[in-house]
C-alpha positions in Angstrom: 146.5 110.6 81.5 150.0 111.2 80.1 151.4 108.8 82.7 148.9 106.1 81.7 149.9 106.6 78.0 153.6 106.3 78.9 153.0 103.2 81.0 150.9 101.7 78.2 153.6 102.5 75.6 156.4 101.0 77.6 154.3 98.1 78.8 153.3 97.1 75.2 156.9 97.4 74.0 158.2 95.2 76.8 155.5 92.5 76.4 157.0 91.0 73.3 160.3 90.6 75.0 158.7 88.5 77.8 156.4 86.6 75.6 159.0 85.9 72.9 161.5 83.7 74.7 159.7 80.5 73.8 158.9 81.8 70.3 162.5 82.9 69.8 163.7 79.4 70.9 161.3 77.8 68.5 162.6 80.0 65.7 166.2 79.1 66.5 165.3 75.4 66.8 164.1 75.4 63.2 167.7 75.4 62.0 168.5 72.6 64.5 165.6 70.5 63.2 167.3 69.8 59.9 169.6 67.3 61.6 168.1 66.9 65.1 164.5 66.6 64.1 161.4 68.8 64.6 160.8 67.3 68.1 164.5 67.0 69.0 164.6 63.4 67.8 167.4 63.0 65.3 166.6 62.0 61.7 169.8 60.0 61.5 171.9 57.8 63.8 174.9 60.0 63.2 173.3 63.0 65.0 172.3 63.0 68.6 168.8 63.5 70.0 168.4 66.9 71.7 165.0 66.3 73.3 165.2 65.8 77.1 168.9 66.4 77.3 170.0 68.3 80.3 170.1 72.1 79.9 173.6 72.6 81.3 174.9 69.8 79.0 173.4 71.4 75.9 174.7 74.9 76.8 178.2 73.5 77.4 178.2 71.6 74.1 177.1 74.7 72.2 179.7 76.9 73.9 182.4 74.3 73.2 181.4 74.3 69.5 181.5 78.1 69.4 184.9 78.3 71.1 186.4 75.6 68.9 187.1 73.4 71.9 184.8 70.8 70.2 185.2 70.5 66.5 182.6 69.7 63.9 182.3 71.0 60.3 178.6 71.7 60.7 178.2 72.6 64.4 181.1 75.1 64.7 179.7 77.6 62.2 176.2 77.0 63.6 177.2 77.8 67.1 179.2 80.8 66.0 175.9 82.5 65.1 174.4 82.0 68.5 174.6 84.4 71.4 174.9 83.2 75.0 171.2 84.0 75.4 170.3 82.0 72.2 172.2 79.0 73.6 170.3 79.3 76.9 167.0 79.5 75.1 167.7 76.5 72.9 169.0 74.4 75.7 165.9 75.1 77.8 163.6 74.5 74.8 165.1 71.1 74.0 165.5 70.0 77.7 161.8 70.6 78.3 160.6 68.6 75.3 158.6 65.5 76.1 
């Protein structure tokens, strides 16, 4: 019985981590939507569409913004707040959009 309770405890604590990748990406993408649109389609011709972009391309751009290799007054501070995992999640999220 104790083993079952331990397994249930750890199982329930790990479930949100597995289920939350997509939800975490959606939460992160809310910030992106101000310029890049809710569905990854930009609100303005001066900002690129993110929907359907290749995942590796998006990750590279975010890393370049974070490192300063690519300079933009808005994107550099935005990228500085993202972890590598956040970048991967966002890139996957936008690359899989229809």
